[in-house]
C-alpha positions as CSV (number, residue, x, y, z in Angstrom):
1,M,3.5,0.0,-27.2
2,S,6.4,1.8,-25.4
3,R,4.0,4.4,-24.1
4,L,1.8,1.7,-22.5
5,R,4.9,0.2,-21.0
6,S,5.9,3.5,-19.6
7,V,2.4,4.1,-18.1
8,L,2.3,0.6,-16.6
9,H,5.8,1.1,-15.2
10,W,5.2,4.4,-13.4
11,T,1.5,4.4,-12.5
12,P,1.7,1.7,-9.8
13,R,4.8,3.1,-8.3
14,V,3.5,6.7,-8.1
15,L,0.1,5.4,-6.8
16,G,2.1,3.2,-4.3
17,I,3.9,6.3,-3.0
18,L,0.7,8.2,-2.7
19,F,-1.0,5.3,-1.0
20,V,1.9,5.1,1.6
21,A,1.4,8.8,2.2
22,F,-2.4,8.3,2.7
23,V,-1.9,5.4,5.1
24,S,0.7,7.4,7.0
25,I,-1.7,10.3,7.6
26,F,-3.6,8.0,10.0
27,A,-0.6,7.9,12.3
28,L,-0.9,11.6,13.1
29,D,-3.7,11.0,15.5
30,I,-1.1,9.8,18.1
31,F,-0.3,13.5,18.7
32,D,-3.8,14.0,20.2
33,E,-3.0,11.5,23.0
34,Q,-0.5,13.7,24.9
35,L,1.7,10.8,25.9
36,G,4.9,12.7,26.4
37,F,8.0,12.3,24.1
38,W,8.7,8.6,24.5
39,G,5.1,7.6,24.5
40,T,4.5,9.6,21.3
41,F,7.6,8.2,19.7
42,V,6.6,4.6,20.4
43,G,3.0,5.2,19.4
44,L,4.1,6.9,16.2
45,F,6.4,4.0,15.4
46,M,3.6,1.5,16.0
47,H,1.1,3.5,13.9
48,L,3.6,3.7,11.0
49,I,4.3,-0.1,10.8
50,P,1.8,-0.5,8.0
51,S,3.6,2.3,6.1
52,F,6.9,0.7,6.7
53,V,5.6,-2.6,5.3
54,L,4.2,-0.8,2.2
55,I,7.5,1.0,1.7
56,A,9.3,-2.4,1.8
57,V,6.9,-3.9,-0.7
58,L,7.4,-0.9,-3.0
59,W,11.2,-1.1,-2.6
60,V,11.3,-4.8,-3.6
61,G,8.6,-4.3,-6.2
62,W,10.4,-1.5,-7.9
63,R,12.5,-4.1,-9.8
64,R,10.2,-7.1,-9.3
65,P,6.6,-6.1,-10.3
66,L,5.3,-9.7,-9.8
67,V,6.4,-9.6,-6.2
68,A,4.8,-6.2,-5.6
69,G,1.6,-7.2,-7.4
70,V,1.2,-10.3,-5.3
71,A,2.2,-8.6,-2.1
72,F,-0.3,-5.7,-2.6
73,L,-3.1,-8.1,-3.3
74,L,-2.2,-10.2,-0.2
75,L,-2.0,-7.1,2.0
76,A,-5.4,-6.0,0.7
77,A,-6.8,-9.5,1.5
78,F,-5.2,-9.5,4.9
79,Y,-6.8,-6.0,5.6
80,C,-10.2,-7.2,4.5
81,Y,-9.9,-10.4,6.6
82,S,-8.7,-8.4,9.7
83,F,-11.3,-5.6,9.5
84,S,-14.3,-7.2,7.8
85,S,-16.4,-7.3,11.0
86,R,-16.1,-3.5,11.5
87,G,-18.4,-2.0,9.0
88,G,-18.8,-3.8,5.7
89,F,-17.7,-3.1,2.2
90,L,-17.6,0.7,2.3
91,F,-15.4,0.6,5.4
92,L,-12.9,-1.6,3.6
93,L,-12.8,0.2,0.2
94,P,-10.6,3.3,1.1
95,I,-7.7,1.0,2.1
96,A,-8.3,-2.3,0.2
97,G,-9.4,-0.6,-3.0
98,P,-6.2,1.3,-3.8
99,A,-4.1,-1.7,-2.7
100,I,-5.9,-4.0,-5.1
101,L,-5.6,-1.5,-7.9
102,I,-1.9,-1.0,-7.3
103,G,-1.4,-4.8,-7.1
104,L,-3.3,-5.3,-10.4
105,L,-1.3,-2.6,-12.1
106,F,2.0,-4.2,-11.0
107,L,0.7,-7.6,-12.3
108,A,-0.3,-6.0,-15.6
109,E,3.2,-4.5,-15.9
110,Y,4.7,-7.9,-15.2
111,T,2.4,-9.6,-17.8
112,L,3.2,-7.0,-20.5
113,E,6.9,-7.2,-19.7
114,R,6.9,-11.0,-19.9
115,H,4.6,-11.6,-22.7
116,G,4.5,-8.3,-24.6
């Protein structure tokens, strides 16, 4: 049982860090715009806001897996609601899918911690 606890403890955290890195990659397209220093700085900051939100959720959820689980699921739902008109299920899957998986893993950890 302790091995399962360890896997459920570290898997959502590591996947969360990798997910933040994946989402952050999309901010790099700001460098193609040739906006000058301040324009690029502001644009990069704006593009990285989702990454900052994910980092905050991971930071809080590091000690509170229930909060992280619910937050990741809510963020996935918000993403699906916001972008559902752009291309259907396959368009939503690369972002919403990992967020749902990470949220469910955090909730599984919380459940095992609480009831196991």
